[in-house]
NUKE-994726 format. One line per field, with one value per residue (C-alpha): residue number from 1; z, x, y. Coordinates in steps of 0.001 Angstrom, whole numbers. Example, Ala and Ser with C-alpha at 12.3 -4.5 7.8 and 13.67 -1.06 7.14 Angstrom:
2
pos	[1; 2]
c3	[7800; 7140]
c1	[12300; 13670]
c2	[-4500; -1060]
***
This chain:
466
pos	[1; 2; 3; 4; 5; 6; 7; 8; 9; 10; 11; 12; 13; 14; 15; 16; 17; 18; 19; 20; 21; 22; 23; 24; 25; 26; 27; 28; 29; 30; 31; 32; 33; 34; 35; 36; 37; 38; 39; 40; 41; 42; 43; 44; 45; 46; 47; 48; 49; 50; 51; 52; 53; 54; 55; 56; 57; 58; 59; 60; 61; 62; 63; 64; 65; 66; 67; 68; 69; 70; 71; 72; 73; 74; 75; 76; 77; 78; 79; 80; 81; 82; 83; 84; 85; 86; 87; 88; 89; 90; 91; 92; 93; 94; 95; 96; 97; 98; 99; 100; 101; 102; 103; 104; 105; 106; 107; 108; 109; 110; 111; 112; 113; 114; 115; 116; 117; 118; 119; 120; 121; 122; 123; 124; 125; 126; 127; 128; 129; 130; 131; 132; 133; 134; 135; 136; 137; 138; 139; 140; 141; 142; 143; 144; 145; 146; 147; 148; 149; 150; 151; 152; 153; 154; 155; 156; 157; 158; 159; 160; 161; 162; 163; 164; 165; 166; 167; 168; 169; 170; 171; 172; 173; 174; 175; 176; 177; 178; 179; 180; 181; 182; 183; 184; 185; 186; 187; 188; 189; 190; 191; 192; 193; 194; 195; 196; 197; 198; 199; 200; 201; 202; 203; 204; 205; 206; 207; 208; 209; 210; 211; 212; 213; 214; 215; 216; 217; 218; 219; 220; 221; 222; 223; 224; 225; 226; 227; 228; 229; 230; 231; 232; 233; 234; 235; 236; 237; 238; 239; 240; 241; 242; 243; 244; 245; 246; 247; 248; 249; 250; 251; 252; 253; 254; 255; 256; 257; 258; 259; 260; 261; 262; 263; 264; 265; 266; 267; 268; 269; 270; 271; 272; 273; 274; 275; 276; 277; 278; 279; 280; 281; 282; 283; 284; 285; 286; 287; 288; 289; 290; 291; 292; 293; 294; 295; 296; 297; 298; 299; 300; 301; 302; 303; 304; 305; 306; 307; 308; 309; 310; 311; 312; 313; 314; 315; 316; 317; 318; 319; 320; 321; 322; 323; 324; 325; 326; 327; 328; 329; 330; 331; 332; 333; 334; 335; 336; 337; 338; 339; 340; 341; 342; 343; 344; 345; 346; 347; 348; 349; 350; 351; 352; 353; 354; 355; 356; 357; 358; 359; 360; 361; 362; 363; 364; 365; 366; 367; 368; 369; 370; 371; 372; 373; 374; 375; 376; 377; 378; 379; 380; 381; 382; 383; 384; 385; 386; 387; 388; 389; 390; 391; 392; 393; 394; 395; 396; 397; 398; 399; 400; 401; 402; 403; 404; 405; 406; 407; 408; 409; 410; 411; 412; 413; 414; 415; 416; 417; 418; 419; 420; 421; 422; 423; 424; 425; 426; 427; 428; 429; 430; 431; 432; 433; 434; 435; 436; 437; 438; 439; 440; 441; 442; 443; 444; 445; 446; 447; 448; 449; 450; 451; 452; 453; 454; 455; 456; 457; 458; 459; 460; 461; 462; 463; 464; 465; 466]
c3	[1323; 2994; 6144; 7721; 10843; 8865; 5221; 4192; 745; -854; -159; 64; 3149; 5271; 4176; 4970; 8331; 9236; 8165; 10336; 13365; 13028; 12558; 15592; 17677; 16492; 13767; 10630; 8105; 4326; 2530; -998; -3864; -7403; -9021; -9040; -7064; -3614; -2534; -4236; -5113; -3270; -5304; -7999; -11572; -13946; -17368; -19469; -16481; -14207; -11029; -10385; -7566; -7888; -5240; -2705; -2862; 754; 3973; 6002; 9837; 9873; 13335; 14773; 16234; 19495; 19451; 22127; 21136; 17419; 14917; 13280; 16653; 17528; 14310; 14353; 17915; 17014; 13986; 15770; 13056; 14005; 13070; 11191; 8930; 6942; 6122; 6038; 4259; 5546; 3216; 2771; 2527; 779; -186; -1173; -4048; -5366; -8418; -7633; -10094; -11937; -8756; -6767; -3115; -1359; 2033; 2850; 5543; 6642; 9410; 11646; 12361; 13136; 9425; 8695; 11686; 10362; 6847; 8148; 9980; 6797; 4285; 6543; 9579; 10812; 11089; 13450; 16581; 14795; 13259; 16707; 18026; 15015; 15711; 19335; 18310; 15571; 16125; 16361; 15264; 18536; 18226; 17286; 18205; 16080; 16253; 14660; 11801; 11184; 11243; 8031; 7837; 5886; 8449; 11340; 9630; 9270; 13047; 13478; 10285; 8505; 5259; 2603; 673; 3698; 4233; 602; 861; 4038; 2380; -582; 921; 3182; 304; -2198; 331; 1525; 1084; -468; -706; -3051; -1955; 1786; 4405; 8025; 10731; 12229; 8892; 8266; 11623; 10948; 7438; 8373; 11270; 9078; 6614; 8514; 12208; 11935; 8450; 5453; 4466; 1752; 2293; 723; -2549; -2575; -1606; -2213; 1032; 3091; 1174; 1585; 5337; 5624; 3517; 5596; 8851; 7585; 6689; 9995; 11925; 9895; 7685; 3992; 1079; -1995; -5204; -8389; -6017; -6796; -4853; -7009; -4100; -348; 543; 2771; 4448; 6484; 6816; 8013; 6050; 5665; 3257; -222; -3770; -5887; -9548; -10451; -8758; -5698; -2257; 1082; 4396; 7242; 10378; 9282; 6260; 6389; 3061; 1712; -1580; -612; 816; -2449; -3761; -538; -526; -4115; -3227; -608; -3242; -1948; -4126; -4085; -3500; -6349; -3830; -2166; -5291; -5038; -7730; -6994; -9105; -10741; -13693; -12807; -15069; -14362; -16170; -15934; -16522; -17854; -14791; -11172; -10510; -8428; -11571; -12975; -9929; -8025; -4474; -2986; -2243; -2570; -4127; -3887; -6558; -7530; -10259; -8743; -5317; -4971; -4594; -6394; -5271; -7287; -10186; -13288; -16267; -18659; -18756; -16254; -14231; -14693; -12220; -9305; -8530; -6790; -7991; -6446; -6719; -5059; -5699; -3195; -105; 2102; 881; 1756; -1689; -4394; -7216; -10400; -12519; -12001; -11589; -11481; -10835; -11352; -10267; -11353; -10845; -13504; -14624; -14725; -16890; -19618; -19716; -19718; -22739; -24953; -27497; -27514; -30172; -28701; -25212; -26311; -28053; -25018; -22669; -24828; -25054; -21315; -20526; -22574; -20960; -17455; -18171; -19481; -16315; -13770; -15454; -13942; -10415; -10619; -13037; -16784; -17786; -21469; -22717; -20246; -20518; -21092; -20535; -19403; -18337; -17557; -15557; -15689; -13645; -15754; -14675; -11042; -11478; -13218; -10565; -7399; -8281; -6984; -8819; -10818; -10038; -6775; -5031; -1667; -2018; -961; 593; 3274; 5734; 8132; 11154; 13021; 9857; 10384; 7749; 7080; 6856; 10082; 9943; 7165; 8158; 5914; 6297; 4497; 2802; 3384; 7059; 7173; 7731; 4799; 3810; 4300; 8083; 8324; 6075; 8101; 11308; 9794; 9225; 12766; 14331; 12648; 13167; 16881; 17038; 15116; 17567; 20430; 18644; 19361; 16802; 14202; 15037; 13489]
c1	[25302; 21899; 21924; 19059; 18788; 17001; 16279; 13472; 13690; 10277; 7001; 4836; 2800; 5754; 7940; 5322; 4561; 8256; 8722; 5814; 7080; 10647; 9449; 7188; 10275; 12029; 14185; 14758; 13408; 13089; 11001; 12371; 10230; 11475; 8073; 5841; 3108; 3549; 2153; 4391; 2382; -649; -1219; -3563; -3509; -5750; -6916; -9465; -10753; -11045; -9006; -8239; -6449; -3428; -2507; -5252; -8119; -9090; -7783; -7532; -7489; -10649; -12145; -14676; -13346; -11427; -11170; -8491; -5296; -6110; -3312; -5402; -6019; -2317; -1067; -3600; -2577; 1133; 631; -1935; -4508; -8201; -10111; -12679; -9991; -9747; -13490; -13662; -16547; -16920; -17293; -20672; -19322; -16453; -15973; -13659; -15045; -13591; -14977; -14898; -16306; -18095; -19870; -19013; -18066; -18455; -17401; -18642; -17260; -17639; -16579; -18851; -16697; -19772; -20602; -17507; -18232; -21727; -20391; -17896; -20746; -22862; -20266; -17917; -20056; -17528; -14882; -16698; -14767; -11429; -11978; -12777; -9494; -7666; -8993; -7866; -4347; -3656; -493; -815; 1236; 3159; 4142; 7845; 8649; 11305; 9260; 6279; 8383; 9881; 6579; 4625; 1139; -170; 1222; -284; -3679; -3680; -3318; -6731; -8604; -9107; -10786; -8130; -10538; -11119; -7361; -6920; -9747; -8306; -4898; -6171; -6963; -3919; -1635; -2944; -2904; 652; 2577; 6080; 6846; 5505; 2904; 3255; 4152; 5253; 2671; 3311; 2754; -367; -1816; -1277; -2735; -5692; -6603; -6346; -8921; -11178; -11012; -10888; -12133; -11956; -12975; -12261; -11479; -14088; -12564; -10043; -6382; -5874; -7770; -5174; -2248; -3561; -3942; -381; 1074; -750; 455; 4052; 3894; 2220; 5069; 7702; 8821; 9601; 8188; 10378; 9027; 11066; 13970; 15141; 18077; 20966; 23017; 23405; 26748; 28620; 31957; 33707; 30490; 28409; 25713; 26561; 23875; 22467; 23236; 20202; 19619; 20576; 23983; 23252; 24018; 22221; 23889; 22125; 22604; 20432; 18549; 15244; 14663; 11392; 13101; 13280; 15940; 17787; 17311; 18592; 21702; 22399; 21981; 24685; 26993; 26613; 26158; 22674; 21864; 19667; 17821; 16554; 14730; 11017; 9317; 5702; 4082; 752; -1224; -4232; -7044; -9403; -12736; -15051; -18641; -21806; -23645; -23077; -21633; -24770; -26859; -24915; -25791; -22521; -22791; -19448; -16726; -13673; -13736; -10750; -11403; -9828; -10608; -10068; -9618; -5944; -4819; -1487; 230; 3449; 5142; 3421; 5166; 3117; 2610; -252; -2009; -5774; -6583; -6889; -7070; -8802; -11927; -12534; -15632; -15108; -18779; -19810; -18439; -20959; -19896; -21710; -20853; -21388; -18868; -19924; -19276; -19164; -15686; -14262; -10605; -9177; -5738; -3955; -451; 2161; 5673; 7983; 10678; 8208; 6752; 10264; 11274; 8503; 9284; 7200; 4724; 4285; 3948; 963; -606; -211; -1638; -4749; -5017; -4508; -7119; -9692; -8755; -9011; -12513; -13549; -12177; -13835; -17213; -17184; -16986; -18510; -19807; -19467; -17849; -17514; -20715; -20596; -17059; -16727; -12990; -10224; -6598; -4068; -864; 1824; 4927; 6868; 4462; 5025; 8798; 8708; 6686; 7928; 11529; 10917; 13154; 11078; 7917; 7798; 4802; 5573; 9309; 11965; 11171; 13710; 12582; 14552; 12264; 14271; 15056; 18814; 21380; 25116; 25476; 25240; 22634; 20578; 17242; 14805; 11126; 7986; 7359; 10839; 10759; 8014; 4667; 2254; -1041; -1868; -1993; 1005; 3111; 2223; 3093; 6427; 7391; 6374; 8112; 11463; 11312; 10756; 13654; 15858; 15110; 16198; 19304; 22752; 23903; 26511; 30016; 31059]
c2	[25327; 24940; 22840; 20906; 18832; 16115; 15355; 13006; 11402; 10940; 12739; 9652; 8847; 7718; 10639; 13256; 11651; 11500; 15119; 16270; 14376; 15662; 19239; 18922; 18188; 21342; 19811; 21841; 19357; 19164; 16537; 16070; 14743; 14108; 14652; 17712; 15922; 14429; 11062; 8501; 5410; 6776; 9895; 11183; 12405; 14330; 13213; 15074; 17003; 13958; 13520; 9871; 8075; 5833; 3302; 3942; 1450; 1911; 3338; 159; 33; 2146; 2587; 5076; 8297; 7888; 4073; 3438; 1650; 1478; 2257; 5008; 6659; 6507; 8052; 10888; 11731; 11668; 13930; 16142; 15613; 15757; 12613; 14705; 16186; 12939; 12973; 9176; 7451; 3851; 904; -715; -4241; -6007; -9619; -12435; -14508; -17778; -19553; -23275; -25769; -22994; -21808; -18658; -19138; -15788; -14395; -10890; -8595; -4997; -2623; -4682; -7732; -9814; -9961; -12062; -14291; -14949; -15584; -18147; -19868; -19855; -21050; -23073; -24058; -26619; -23871; -21482; -22438; -22609; -19189; -17742; -19162; -17730; -14227; -14466; -15541; -12958; -10868; -7072; -4034; -4144; -7821; -7813; -11410; -13102; -16312; -14560; -13219; -16665; -18553; -19192; -17692; -20677; -23104; -21137; -20896; -24668; -24956; -23350; -24262; -27606; -26567; -25783; -23532; -21296; -20960; -19920; -17384; -15858; -15477; -13444; -10042; -9903; -10875; -8359; -5526; -5779; -9034; -8598; -12333; -14992; -17567; -16979; -14381; -14234; -14848; -11406; -9660; -11700; -10715; -7012; -7188; -9387; -7107; -4020; -5394; -7783; -6844; -3059; -2220; 54; 3565; 6102; 9802; 12049; 13209; 10363; 10210; 13952; 14644; 12745; 14231; 17772; 17275; 15947; 18749; 21361; 19799; 19737; 23430; 24322; 22677; 24536; 21661; 22179; 20200; 20550; 19039; 18515; 17896; 14395; 12969; 11731; 10409; 10452; 12032; 9584; 10274; 7570; 5591; 8552; 10433; 14122; 15271; 14710; 15755; 16630; 15855; 19422; 19031; 21174; 19781; 19958; 19173; 17383; 15345; 12429; 11106; 9241; 7494; 6102; 5235; 1540; -771; -1482; 2048; 3648; 1449; 2462; 6153; 5567; 4079; 532; -2524; -3962; -7619; -8867; -11039; -7867; -6662; -7398; -9488; -8645; -5956; -5220; -3946; -1818; -667; 2218; 2423; 5428; 4303; 5886; 4540; 3523; 36; -609; -189; -3135; -5217; -4736; -3346; -4442; -1898; -4189; -7658; -10005; -12616; -15916; -18446; -21898; -23470; -22540; -18919; -18467; -15249; -15071; -13335; -14755; -16333; -14172; -10382; -10747; -13415; -13197; -15962; -13546; -9860; -6982; -5189; -1753; 433; 3849; 4701; 2036; 3773; 5577; 9015; 12215; 13560; 10907; 10634; 12384; 9272; 5563; 4078; 560; -267; -3746; -4972; -8161; -9504; -8739; -9619; -6579; -8196; -9103; -5579; -4078; -6171; -4736; -2048; 1132; 5; -3478; -1994; 120; -2875; -5117; -2485; -2342; -6124; -6632; -3966; -5880; -9193; -7749; -6403; -9816; -11427; -9152; -9597; -13124; -11697; -8207; -5586; -5976; -2687; -3437; -1769; 1134; 2535; 6282; 6447; 4120; 4066; 1344; 1465; -1213; -2108; 406; 3155; 2215; 2252; 5626; 7413; 5699; 4798; 1259; -1236; -3673; -1728; -3695; -2140; -3751; -3391; -5839; -9230; -8248; -5593; -3386; -3384; -745; 1228; 980; 71; 15; 3814; 5764; 8502; 6828; 5316; 3412; 4307; 3199; -124; -1579; -747; -3333; -1612; -1401; 164; 3844; 3606; 1285; 3514; 6596; 4764; 3721; 7360; 8256; 5246; 5794; 9563; 8984; 6524; 8949; 11737; 9486; 8201; 9683; 12245; 11389; 12404; 15745]
***
């Protein structure tokens, strides 16, 4: 039986980062991935000669090379990755757009934080001072206070801002890019997410998410770690409350001293043979459409990189009663980053909230019909806030909550995992540590930092008894 010092379940961003860090410290490490491609939710696929991203809209927390104290700077130093290796193309500008009374209310922002300040002054002049106080009070990655995790983001925003519409607009981006709970989130989580989008900024790796994944895979190999694809984990072998190894889908077993799992809180407990609490299963999931165009989005009058849109004054972030909720969503145009090498074709991605149970209940024929119908409805919706793709589509694809569940293993297709997070990664089984989304850090940078953080803590933890 093959023995490792550490086994990492899942070759997504957090799993690869954890594997690199463990291998750097001399641990014999294997990163196990059920599918033939690594990356998890943030991966890529090929259709008809095109390589397309899944998951990644933007690498948030973008900062210039060498910015001291920034999360991106910290993780690159920990993983010994040169800044230039990611080949980051900054955004031009992004925006949050609400349709109120038939008129569009727009806030633009970019990697220059002064743009958002000026937009607040233009659209909500009475809120300039309150917004400045809000920025000064935002929690950071390092803020672990219990009070901050207990406090409501909406309640805290109302302490600084008086205009309800501005509060709704400032909730949209942070919610769509990492909130696992309906309608609200903790103040600490809001601070991290808001900073990652609006204070630091966004960029896209040249060539898409594959650039980041290739760098991580190469670093893992260089440090002596193993990446094993088509190696799904059937169960974590537990003896007397201590993890001893894993059993793979093919029945083979691997021994180890510790397991770091990016499978998710509920999914990891089930791998350990523990009963799951239904309250820990996330309800928030999405449908995303990808449309390849016969022109650039700019030629259709759309220059923004990311657009968070909402129809109405109130932003409702919750599992919808129908298959999808078309009242809000995210519109992404990868062509609109400042890339050195332009994309060969125009591309528009649109994301809206979805109901997993309703999609799951459809039969095969009805499922295909509803995917087609929802695609058309999403294109009609985004035409109100951005480019009209309907006369310019060369090719299209749609993924649903069932697609997410299939390729990530996340129960219910819950992109941001369980509403309950394990901040220190620990659980009821000794030697098993949760990393990734259900550790509590989100986004590309947050997920990478999660793998590093828990790997570092694991290295310092006492070894399991023999």
